[in-house]
VEXGUNU-922528 format. One record per residue (C-alpha): residue in one letter; x, y, z. Coordinates in steps of 0.05 Angstrom, whole numbers. Layout:
# VEXGUNU-922528
+---+--------+--------+--------+
| r |     c1 |     c2 |     c3 |
+---+--------+--------+--------+
| A |      X |      Y |      Z |
...
+---+--------+--------+--------+
# end
This chain:
# VEXGUNU-922528
+---+--------+--------+--------+
| r |     c1 |     c2 |     c3 |
+---+--------+--------+--------+
| M |    231 |   2954 |   2048 |
| P |    308 |   2952 |   2047 |
| T |    342 |   2887 |   2028 |
| I |    404 |   2860 |   2062 |
| F |    449 |   2804 |   2038 |
| I |    486 |   2768 |   2094 |
| C |    546 |   2723 |   2081 |
| D |    576 |   2682 |   2138 |
| D |    599 |   2609 |   2142 |
| E |    568 |   2601 |   2212 |
| A |    497 |   2575 |   2207 |
| E |    478 |   2600 |   2276 |
| I |    499 |   2671 |   2259 |
| L |    458 |   2669 |   2194 |
| R |    396 |   2644 |   2230 |
| Y |    403 |   2697 |   2285 |
| L |    413 |   2755 |   2237 |
| D |    358 |   2731 |   2191 |
| K |    308 |   2729 |   2247 |
| L |    331 |   2795 |   2278 |
| L |    332 |   2836 |   2214 |
| Q |    266 |   2809 |   2187 |
| A |    233 |   2828 |   2253 |
| S |    263 |   2897 |   2245 |
| G |    231 |   2908 |   2177 |
| Y |    285 |   2885 |   2128 |
| R |    283 |   2835 |   2071 |
| V |    340 |   2785 |   2081 |
| E |    378 |   2736 |   2037 |
| T |    433 |   2693 |   2069 |
| F |    494 |   2660 |   2038 |
| S |    544 |   2612 |   2070 |
| R |    596 |   2619 |   2015 |
| G |    628 |   2681 |   1985 |
| A |    624 |   2652 |   1915 |
| D |    548 |   2644 |   1922 |
| L |    541 |   2717 |   1942 |
| L |    583 |   2741 |   1883 |
| K |    544 |   2696 |   1835 |
| R |    478 |   2725 |   1861 |
| L |    503 |   2796 |   1847 |
| E |    541 |   2781 |   1783 |
| S |    486 |   2791 |   1731 |
| A |    435 |   2829 |   1772 |
| E |    418 |   2898 |   1745 |
| P |    400 |   2938 |   1783 |
| T |    434 |   2914 |   1847 |
| P |    382 |   2871 |   1883 |
| C |    402 |   2892 |   1953 |
| D |    417 |   2956 |   1993 |
| I |    471 |   2931 |   2040 |
| V |    518 |   2871 |   2044 |
| L |    535 |   2845 |   2114 |
| Q |    596 |   2801 |   2105 |
| D |    643 |   2761 |   2149 |
| V |    717 |   2777 |   2140 |
| R |    738 |   2703 |   2144 |
| M |    705 |   2650 |   2100 |
| P |    729 |   2581 |   2081 |
| D |    718 |   2581 |   2005 |
| V |    741 |   2651 |   1985 |
| D |    781 |   2702 |   2024 |
| G |    734 |   2755 |   2052 |
| L |    778 |   2812 |   2030 |
| L |    779 |   2784 |   1959 |
| V |    703 |   2781 |   1960 |
| L |    702 |   2853 |   1983 |
| K |    749 |   2875 |   1927 |
| Q |    705 |   2841 |   1875 |
| L |    642 |   2873 |   1905 |
| H |    674 |   2942 |   1906 |
| T |    697 |   2935 |   1834 |
| R |    632 |   2907 |   1807 |
| K |    584 |   2948 |   1851 |
| P |    624 |   3009 |   1875 |
| D |    561 |   3042 |   1904 |
| L |    539 |   2981 |   1944 |
| P |    557 |   2991 |   2018 |
| V |    591 |   2931 |   2051 |
| I |    594 |   2923 |   2127 |
| I |    647 |   2874 |   2151 |
| M |    634 |   2829 |   2211 |
| T |    697 |   2810 |   2249 |
| G |    719 |   2775 |   2312 |
| H |    767 |   2806 |   2363 |
| G |    825 |   2768 |   2333 |
| T |    814 |   2796 |   2263 |
| I |    811 |   2871 |   2276 |
| N |    871 |   2882 |   2230 |
| D |    832 |   2848 |   2174 |
| A |    774 |   2895 |   2187 |
| V |    820 |   2956 |   2183 |
| Q |    847 |   2930 |   2117 |
| A |    776 |   2920 |   2094 |
| I |    761 |   2994 |   2106 |
| K |    821 |   3011 |   2063 |
| E |    794 |   2965 |   2008 |
| G |    727 |   3001 |   2006 |
| A |    684 |   2973 |   2062 |
| Y |    635 |   3023 |   2090 |
| D |    644 |   3002 |   2163 |
| Y |    658 |   2941 |   2207 |
| I |    626 |   2913 |   2269 |
| T |    658 |   2866 |   2320 |
| K |    626 |   2801 |   2342 |
| P |    589 |   2792 |   2387 |
| F |    550 |   2856 |   2375 |
| P |    487 |   2882 |   2411 |
| K |    428 |   2885 |   2364 |
| E |    420 |   2960 |   2378 |
| K |    490 |   2973 |   2352 |
| L |    479 |   2933 |   2289 |
| L |    412 |   2965 |   2274 |
| G |    443 |   3034 |   2286 |
| V |    498 |   3020 |   2236 |
| L |    448 |   2995 |   2184 |
| E |    404 |   3056 |   2193 |
| R |    464 |   3102 |   2184 |
| V |    485 |   3066 |   2120 |
| L |    414 |   3071 |   2092 |
| D |    412 |   3146 |   2108 |
| H |    478 |   3155 |   2071 |
| R |    453 |   3113 |   2012 |
| R |    388 |   3152 |   2009 |
| L |    426 |   3219 |   2007 |
| A |    472 |   3193 |   1952 |
| S |    412 |   3171 |   1911 |
| E |    380 |   3240 |   1919 |
| N |    444 |   3273 |   1896 |
| R |    448 |   3229 |   1834 |
| Q |    376 |   3244 |   1817 |
| L |    389 |   3319 |   1825 |
| R |    449 |   3312 |   1778 |
| K |    406 |   3278 |   1725 |
| E |    352 |   3331 |   1731 |
| L |    403 |   3386 |   1722 |
| Q |    431 |   3352 |   1660 |
| R |    361 |   3342 |   1630 |
| G |    349 |   3416 |   1638 |
| G |    412 |   3434 |   1601 |
| G |    446 |   3455 |   1665 |
| Q |    507 |   3428 |   1699 |
| A |    516 |   3389 |   1763 |
| E |    577 |   3431 |   1777 |
| T |    577 |   3506 |   1769 |
| M |    624 |   3538 |   1717 |
| V |    649 |   3602 |   1750 |
| F |    687 |   3654 |   1711 |
| K |    690 |   3727 |   1692 |
| S |    749 |   3731 |   1644 |
| A |    743 |   3738 |   1569 |
| R |    797 |   3684 |   1563 |
| F |    755 |   3631 |   1597 |
| R |    691 |   3655 |   1562 |
| E |    723 |   3634 |   1496 |
| V |    738 |   3565 |   1525 |
| Y |    667 |   3558 |   1552 |
| D |    635 |   3580 |   1486 |
| L |    678 |   3530 |   1448 |
| T |    659 |   3475 |   1497 |
| L |    584 |   3487 |   1485 |
| Q |    595 |   3490 |   1410 |
| V |    633 |   3425 |   1403 |
| A |    587 |   3389 |   1453 |
| E |    533 |   3387 |   1400 |
| S |    577 |   3345 |   1354 |
| D |    597 |   3273 |   1367 |
| A |    671 |   3284 |   1355 |
| N |    724 |   3260 |   1403 |
| I |    756 |   3316 |   1443 |
| M |    825 |   3327 |   1473 |
| I |    828 |   3374 |   1533 |
| L |    897 |   3404 |   1547 |
| G |    919 |   3441 |   1609 |
| E |    958 |   3440 |   1673 |
| S |    936 |   3399 |   1732 |
| G |    879 |   3431 |   1770 |
| T |    852 |   3474 |   1713 |
| G |    785 |   3438 |   1711 |
| K |    792 |   3387 |   1654 |
| E |    741 |   3339 |   1684 |
| L |    691 |   3396 |   1694 |
| I |    698 |   3414 |   1620 |
| A |    689 |   3341 |   1601 |
| G |    626 |   3338 |   1643 |
| T |    601 |   3401 |   1610 |
| V |    612 |   3371 |   1541 |
| H |    572 |   3309 |   1561 |
| S |    514 |   3346 |   1595 |
| N |    504 |   3390 |   1534 |
| S |    508 |   3334 |   1483 |
| R |    455 |   3287 |   1455 |
| R |    485 |   3235 |   1502 |
| A |    465 |   3274 |   1565 |
| D |    415 |   3221 |   1588 |
| Q |    467 |   3166 |   1580 |
| P |    526 |   3149 |   1627 |
| F |    585 |   3196 |   1638 |
| V |    643 |   3152 |   1661 |
| S |    709 |   3180 |   1685 |
| L |    776 |   3146 |   1695 |
| N |    844 |   3172 |   1717 |
| C |    892 |   3131 |   1675 |
| A |    953 |   3152 |   1716 |
| A |    925 |   3123 |   1780 |
| L |    926 |   3050 |   1756 |
| S |    979 |   2999 |   1735 |
| D |    976 |   2974 |   1663 |
| T |    943 |   2908 |   1683 |
| L |    891 |   2941 |   1727 |
| L |    878 |   2996 |   1676 |
| E |    865 |   2945 |   1621 |
| S |    817 |   2906 |   1666 |
| Q |    781 |   2970 |   1686 |
| L |    773 |   2994 |   1615 |
| F |    756 |   2929 |   1579 |
| G |    730 |   2885 |   1636 |
| H |    749 |   2812 |   1644 |
| V |    718 |   2744 |   1643 |
| R |    719 |   2694 |   1700 |
| G |    786 |   2658 |   1704 |
| A |    823 |   2709 |   1660 |
| F |    876 |   2716 |   1715 |
| T |    887 |   2699 |   1788 |
| G |    832 |   2730 |   1829 |
| A |    783 |   2738 |   1771 |
| I |    728 |   2697 |   1804 |
| I |    670 |   2733 |   1769 |
| N |    658 |   2767 |   1703 |
| Q |    670 |   2842 |   1708 |
| K |    641 |   2894 |   1660 |
| G |    692 |   2946 |   1638 |
| L |    683 |   3021 |   1637 |
| I |    679 |   3022 |   1561 |
| E |    618 |   2978 |   1565 |
| E |    591 |   3019 |   1623 |
| A |    596 |   3082 |   1580 |
| D |    560 |   3051 |   1521 |
| G |    515 |   3104 |   1491 |
| G |    548 |   3158 |   1533 |
| T |    616 |   3191 |   1544 |
| L |    681 |   3162 |   1571 |
| F |    729 |   3213 |   1600 |
| L |    802 |   3188 |   1602 |
| D |    843 |   3235 |   1646 |
| E |    919 |   3234 |   1640 |
| I |    915 |   3196 |   1574 |
| G |    990 |   3211 |   1564 |
| D |   1007 |   3159 |   1617 |
| V |    974 |   3100 |   1581 |
| S |   1022 |   3045 |   1559 |
| P |   1031 |   3028 |   1485 |
| A |    995 |   2961 |   1494 |
| V |    932 |   2995 |   1522 |
| Q |    938 |   3050 |   1469 |
| A |    933 |   2998 |   1415 |
| K |    869 |   2969 |   1445 |
| L |    838 |   3038 |   1453 |
| L |    852 |   3053 |   1380 |
| R |    814 |   2990 |   1360 |
| V |    753 |   3012 |   1401 |
| I |    753 |   3081 |   1369 |
| Q |    763 |   3055 |   1298 |
| E |    721 |   2991 |   1299 |
| K |    670 |   3008 |   1353 |
| D |    682 |   2941 |   1388 |
| F |    727 |   2910 |   1441 |
| M |    743 |   2845 |   1476 |
| A |    744 |   2836 |   1551 |
| V |    809 |   2809 |   1581 |
| G |    809 |   2733 |   1573 |
| S |    751 |   2733 |   1524 |
| T |    750 |   2712 |   1451 |
| R |    684 |   2748 |   1435 |
| S |    680 |   2820 |   1415 |
| K |    625 |   2869 |   1436 |
| K |    599 |   2929 |   1398 |
| V |    597 |   2996 |   1434 |
| D |    578 |   3068 |   1418 |
| V |    622 |   3113 |   1461 |
| R |    645 |   3185 |   1454 |
| F |    716 |   3194 |   1480 |
| V |    740 |   3256 |   1516 |
| A |    813 |   3253 |   1536 |
| A |    856 |   3300 |   1577 |
| T |    929 |   3309 |   1593 |
| N |    978 |   3359 |   1621 |
| K |   1034 |   3329 |   1578 |
| D |   1057 |   3354 |   1510 |
| L |   1028 |   3297 |   1469 |
| Q |   1059 |   3322 |   1404 |
| R |   1128 |   3314 |   1436 |
| E |   1107 |   3246 |   1463 |
| V |   1088 |   3225 |   1392 |
| L |   1154 |   3250 |   1363 |
| E |   1193 |   3213 |   1417 |
| G |   1154 |   3148 |   1405 |
| R |   1118 |   3144 |   1471 |
| F |   1048 |   3158 |   1444 |
| R |   1016 |   3129 |   1381 |
| E |   1008 |   3181 |   1327 |
| D |    944 |   3147 |   1299 |
| L |    912 |   3147 |   1369 |
| Y |    932 |   3219 |   1379 |
| Y |    895 |   3241 |   1317 |
| R |    835 |   3197 |   1332 |
| L |    827 |   3229 |   1401 |
| N |    848 |   3300 |   1381 |
| V |    793 |   3315 |   1331 |
| I |    777 |   3378 |   1371 |
| T |    824 |   3410 |   1421 |
| I |    803 |   3450 |   1482 |
| D |    862 |   3485 |   1514 |
| L |    850 |   3507 |   1586 |
| P |    890 |   3568 |   1609 |
| P |    922 |   3565 |   1678 |
| L |    892 |   3608 |   1732 |
| R |    951 |   3657 |   1731 |
| E |    931 |   3675 |   1659 |
| R |    859 |   3692 |   1678 |
| R |    867 |   3728 |   1744 |
| E |    798 |   3761 |   1736 |
| D |    770 |   3693 |   1755 |
| I |    807 |   3687 |   1822 |
| E |    758 |   3729 |   1862 |
| P |    693 |   3699 |   1836 |
| L |    722 |   3628 |   1844 |
| A |    744 |   3644 |   1915 |
| Q |    675 |   3671 |   1932 |
| H |    643 |   3609 |   1901 |
| F |    686 |   3562 |   1943 |
| L |    672 |   3605 |   2005 |
| K |    598 |   3596 |   1994 |
| I |    605 |   3520 |   1984 |
| Y |    647 |   3508 |   2047 |
| T |    610 |   3555 |   2093 |
| A |    546 |   3518 |   2076 |
| R |    579 |   3450 |   2082 |
| M |    610 |   3467 |   2150 |
| K |    549 |   3507 |   2174 |
| K |    589 |   3570 |   2187 |
| E |    569 |   3642 |   2176 |
| L |    623 |   3682 |   2140 |
| R |    609 |   3750 |   2108 |
| G |    665 |   3747 |   2057 |
| I |    739 |   3757 |   2042 |
| D |    775 |   3820 |   2064 |
| V |    811 |   3865 |   2014 |
| E |    882 |   3847 |   2035 |
| A |    868 |   3772 |   2030 |
| L |    839 |   3782 |   1960 |
| Q |    901 |   3822 |   1940 |
| L |    946 |   3766 |   1964 |
| M |    907 |   3716 |   1924 |
| Q |    908 |   3760 |   1862 |
| Q |    984 |   3767 |   1867 |
| Y |    997 |   3692 |   1875 |
| D |   1012 |   3649 |   1813 |
| W |    971 |   3588 |   1835 |
| P |   1015 |   3532 |   1808 |
| G |    960 |   3483 |   1830 |
| N |    908 |   3525 |   1793 |
| V |    834 |   3522 |   1812 |
| R |    844 |   3459 |   1853 |
| E |    896 |   3494 |   1897 |
| L |    850 |   3555 |   1905 |
| E |    793 |   3509 |   1927 |
| N |    839 |   3475 |   1979 |
| V |    862 |   3543 |   2005 |
| M |    790 |   3567 |   2014 |
| E |    768 |   3502 |   2048 |
| R |    826 |   3509 |   2096 |
| A |    809 |   3582 |   2110 |
| V |    736 |   3566 |   2125 |
| I |    758 |   3510 |   2173 |
| L |    805 |   3556 |   2211 |
| A |    762 |   3619 |   2211 |
| R |    743 |   3644 |   2280 |
| T |    713 |   3710 |   2257 |
| D |    662 |   3726 |   2202 |
| T |    715 |   3745 |   2150 |
| I |    771 |   3709 |   2113 |
| T |    835 |   3747 |   2130 |
| P |    907 |   3740 |   2105 |
| A |    925 |   3703 |   2170 |
| L |    880 |   3646 |   2147 |
| L |    918 |   3636 |   2081 |
| P |    978 |   3590 |   2080 |
| I |   1035 |   3633 |   2105 |
| G |   1090 |   3601 |   2064 |
| A |   1089 |   3601 |   1989 |
| I |   1031 |   3649 |   1979 |
| R |   1059 |   3705 |   2021 |
| E |   1131 |   3696 |   1997 |
| R |   1108 |   3696 |   1924 |
| A |   1062 |   3755 |   1935 |
| A |   1117 |   3795 |   1969 |
| A |   1164 |   3780 |   1912 |
| I |   1113 |   3805 |   1861 |
| A |   1093 |   3865 |   1903 |
| E |   1165 |   3887 |   1918 |
| P |   1211 |   3869 |   1859 |
| A |   1286 |   3871 |   1871 |
| P |   1316 |   3940 |   1857 |
| L |   1353 |   3949 |   1791 |
| V |   1429 |   3954 |   1799 |
| A |   1488 |   3965 |   1753 |
| L |   1522 |   3906 |   1720 |
| E |   1587 |   3922 |   1758 |
| E |   1550 |   3916 |   1825 |
| I |   1523 |   3847 |   1805 |
| E |   1594 |   3825 |   1787 |
| R |   1623 |   3852 |   1852 |
| R |   1571 |   3815 |   1893 |
| H |   1582 |   3750 |   1856 |
| I |   1658 |   3753 |   1863 |
| E |   1651 |   3769 |   1937 |
| A |   1603 |   3710 |   1947 |
| V |   1651 |   3661 |   1911 |
| L |   1710 |   3685 |   1952 |
| A |   1670 |   3677 |   2016 |
| R |   1649 |   3606 |   1997 |
| T |   1722 |   3585 |   1982 |
| G |   1750 |   3617 |   2045 |
| F |   1785 |   3670 |   2000 |
| H |   1822 |   3615 |   1963 |
| K |   1841 |   3656 |   1902 |
| S |   1862 |   3601 |   1855 |
| R |   1799 |   3561 |   1869 |
| S |   1755 |   3623 |   1863 |
| A |   1787 |   3642 |   1796 |
| E |   1773 |   3572 |   1770 |
| I |   1699 |   3576 |   1792 |
| L |   1691 |   3645 |   1761 |
| G |   1724 |   3624 |   1696 |
| I |   1777 |   3679 |   1698 |
| S |   1852 |   3680 |   1708 |
| R |   1884 |   3690 |   1776 |
| K |   1914 |   3756 |   1750 |
| T |   1844 |   3781 |   1730 |
| L |   1816 |   3761 |   1798 |
| D |   1871 |   3800 |   1834 |
| R |   1854 |   3861 |   1792 |
| K |   1779 |   3854 |   1808 |
| I |   1793 |   3846 |   1883 |
| L |   1833 |   3911 |   1882 |
| E |   1782 |   3947 |   1838 |
| Y |   1723 |   3929 |   1882 |
| G |   1760 |   3937 |   1948 |
| L |   1747 |   3864 |   1970 |
| S |   1784 |   3834 |   2028 |
+---+--------+--------+--------+
# end
């Protein structure tokens, strides 16, 4: 029987919803204060309810602040906001802050029950997906498929499996979009920690203050808005693996705290005076040159060597072009199934265009291109017309038809002619730009027949 927590400062609303939802087969707990709701959820593991139904305006704590705390502490817990007609803007803001949906008072019971049923269906599907992921990991497989054909990436994959068996910290290097998080997940799922948490954090997406709170957690009252204790991701990853993406963007202050965790195996939450012991394997990734960052004083040398026990260097997609076709076919299969379309494949010309393109966004860009193509497809084949017509075609054309080779004199003639045209045939100015004397320019104009 699903459990719903309802938080509203109006006693009549609480009585009505309690009676309605219990009659509809739900367990119900009601709260008149946001702080009471947060306290009920603070130490409960696992989460004691399936859905929170919360008013956007409450007298003791701002409803949006309650939502933020819920989303931070219980990111998988769906929250439905109840709002009056005069607070629609608050409801829209709540969606941006992580609310699953909102419903406007007064609402027909059929509409409310329909929203709850939809949320439970979504929650059930998410739970099934998590269970499937765990089963795949127990069997030594991966929740995400590693697709490649090139010998270059085979070396990377073999090294990944080899180092996964150790407990050493790993640094993954590579351009954006090359699959660093996928490699980190592969390390975890093939390690002795596979049954423990795999926690991922993009360090570049957060400010220093928020990053510190997310990593180490905080205690109640540590700063304005900290109305409950929050467990950090380091503690969440205890026994498992913590993947820190874009580690090169972490500030020196947070670097120092990370170094302590790695060296001493303990940490302190923000605002706390008590340390906690943890057992975490760190996998870090960056697209920056960390050795240069160390030399220029932006990254701690001791932290660099603690994280970089083993290096996995991911090649960009342009250096393993044999993988473009199997990856494109893989993404085609994923998105045709997701969008319930029937596509036979990719035609030869479209594949040639993709093979000729350099893919500056790497595998992530290829995936986006294939998703777009599947969405736009009106026939059963991916054709060149479905690929982005700008950068891909221009780049492919440049590779397919390189500029003809010409004599050095011809290059000089064209350059002088272009400079003269830009200056309106102002000879003194043109000579200055070209770095030659006026006399030499006159001779060149006569020699090349320019006018």
